[in-house]
N, C-alpha and C positions, 0 to 999 in steps of 0.2 A: 571529414569535418576538421576544419582548422579554426583557430581563434580560441580564446580562453573564456569559458563561462565563469561566473562568480561562485566557484566551487573549490574546495580543497581536493587533494589527490584522492582521499578516501571516497568522497562523494562522487568523483568522476568514475572511479573503478566500480563502485556499487551500481551506479546508473548503467554502466556498460554491461556488467554481469546480469543485471535484471533483463536487459535487452537480449542477451545471448541465450538465456536459459530456455530449455524446453522441458520435455518430460523426463529425459535421461539425466543421470548425474553429469556434472560439468567439472572438468579439470582445467584450471587456469594457472598458467605459469606467470610468475612475477619476477622479472629480471632487473637488476640494478647494481651499480658499482658498490663497493664496500662503503658503508656508512651513509648510503643514500636514503635510508629510512624504510627499507623493505619490511622489516619485522614490525615496526610501529604501524606502517600502512596496513599490513595484513591483519593485525589485531583489530584495528579500527574497522576494516572492511568486514571481518568475521562478526564483530559485535553488531554492526549495522545490518548485515544480512540475517543474522540469527534473530534480531528484533523484528524482522519482517517475515519470520517463520520460514526462512531458508536456511536449513541446517548446514553449517559451514565449518570446516576443519582446516588446519594449517599443517603442512609438512615442509620443514626446512631442509634444503640441500645440506646445510651444515650438520644436521643430525644424521646424515648418511656417511660422515667421515669414517675412514678406517682407523683402527688403532695403529700407533707408530710401527709396530712390528709387522703389520699387514700391508704397509705401503710398499710400492715397487722400488725400494732403494737399491736393489740389485741392478736395476736398469739405469739409475742415476742417483747420486747422493742428494740432489736437490729435492727429491721426493720425501726426504725427512720432514720437510715443512708441508703441513696440510694446506689445501686450498685449491690447487689446480686439478683439472680432470686427471684421474689416475689415483687420487687420494680419497675417493668416495666409493661407496658400494651401490652403484646404480641398479643392480639386480634387486636389492631390497626395495628401492623406490618403485620399481616396476611391480613387484609383488604387492606392495601397499595399494598402488593405484588400481591394479586388477581386482583386489579384494573390495575396494571402494565401489568399483563399478558393479560388482556382484551383490553389493549390500551386505557384505560379510564383516564381522568384527575382526580387528587386527590390532596388534600392539605396535605403536609407532616407536621407532628408535629415538634415542636421545644421546647427545654428545656434550661432554663437559670440556669447554675450551680451556678452563683453568688447569685441568690435569692432562689435557690433550688425550682423553680417552673416552670411549663410549661408556654410558652408564646403563644399569639395568632398566629394561622397559617397564612402564607402568601397566595399568590395567588395559584390557582390550576395549577399544571404542568401536561402536557401530557407526560407520560413516554413511552419510546421506546428503544429497543436495549438491554442495559445492566443495571441492577440494582445491586449496591454494598451495601450489608448489613454489616456494620462494627461494631464491639464491642468486649469487652474483653472476653466475654463468648459465642460468636456466635458459634453455632454448638456443644456446650458442651453437654455431656450426663451425666446421673445420676450415682452416685457411688453405689456399693453394700452396704447393710445396715451395715455389719460388719465393713466396712471401716470408718463409721461415729462415731464409739464408742470413740476412743482416740482423744482428742483435739490436734490440730496442733500448737496452739500458746496460749499466755496468755489470749487473748480475749475469745477464746472458753472455756478455762479452768475456767476462773473467771466469765464470763458473760453468758455462755451457758453450765453450768456443767451437765445438764441433756440431752443435745443434741437436745432440742426442736427446736431451731433456725436452726441448720444445717439439721435436718430431714425435716423441712418445705421447706428449699431451695432445697433440693434433690427431694422432691415431685414435686416442681414446674418444675424442669428440666425434670422429667418424664411425666409431663402433658402438660400445655399450652405452655411451651417453646419448648418442643419436636414437638408440632404441628407447631410452627413458623419455627423451623429449618428444618422441613421436606419439607418446601417450597424451600429450596436451591437446585440449580442444581449442584453447585460445592462449595467446601470448601477449603479455603487457610488459613494456619496457619503461622503466624510470630512467630517463636519459640525463646523465650528469652533463654540465656545460663543457666538460673536458676532463681528461685524466688528471690534470694539474690540481683539481680540488680534492682528489681522493685522499691524499695524505692527510690533509686537515680533517676531513670527515672521519677517517680511520683513527686518527690520533684522539679525537674527541670520544669516539666509540670505546677505545681502549681505556681512556681515563674513567669513563663511566663504569666499565667492567671492574677496574681496580677498586673504585669506591664501593661497588656492590660487594666484592669479595671481602673488603675490609670490614664491612658491616656484618658479614657472616663469619668473621674471625679467620678468614683465609687470606692467603697471598697468591699472587699470580698476575698475569697480564704482562705486556711488553713495555719497556721503556721507549721513549721517543726515538732514540737512535736505532733501536731494533725495528721499529715500525718502518723506518725509511727503507731498510733492506727488505723487510717482509713484503711490502706492497709491490716491490719490483717483480715478485713472482706472478703478480696479477696484471701487470701493465700490458703485456702483449695482447692478451685476450680481451681485456677491458677496452682497449683502443679499437680492436677489431669489431667488438659488439657495437660500440657507439657509431662506427662507420657503416656497418652492414645491416644491423637489425632493424633500424627504423623503417626501412623500405618493405619489410615483410611482417612486422609485428601487427597484431590486430588493433593495438592501441599503444601509442607512444606518448608519454607525458614528459615533456621537457622541463627540467628543473633549473633553478638558478643556484648560485653558490650557497644560499641559505635553505636549499631543498624545497623551495616553494615552486609550484607549477607556474610556468610562464607561457606554455603553448601546448596544444593537444594535436596529435596527428592520428587520424582514424582513416586508414586507407580504404576501408570498406564502406 
């Protein structure tokens, strides 16, 4: 299906999930670049599906981040910065999805970005119906080795000149992350118009975080100059996703620079 109905992104996703559902629990991956509105979308979708008596829960890939001391910094110092494959705990994600499919209660992990640390899990929830796994690289696949040779930005050129970091990230995608993403029944991509908009989106996201922390009497978040370097960690894989994923995603919603849907691609 191509062409845009008079619906917002949440309406489009709800309609798709209703069409995909059967008797078994459904696990749907939601992929989108930083700041593309994944979390807001998932909250709206969960609210809409729950109102239709379809019990829906959200698991964020961000909540699977490892603590700083558990990241593979011995492999490369760039892993001090969370974000890329290698800085999450995909095994926990697999455990949660498996429990969801069995109808078992499970404690979902939580991660505090302000302190850069996991926080204690809350109560155990009984999952049923639909599980939304959202994250910037959910469903991503590895690149061919030759595509890793040339750096895509200054960070790779200056801080990963031998390609050790990007090859490690790529191996993670082909290994434990592939096992996690294989648990998805369906994959939805929120496709940014290009990587160029991501810095603005992420900057706005960081400003919102800093305002929220200030209201809580806390400090944290990145300054704008820090964001510029930070998003370079994500550039290679974001560009790869935008090029490769639309051809195989179950639903692609193309966004404009204001995050509004402008086209739908449903290859099925």
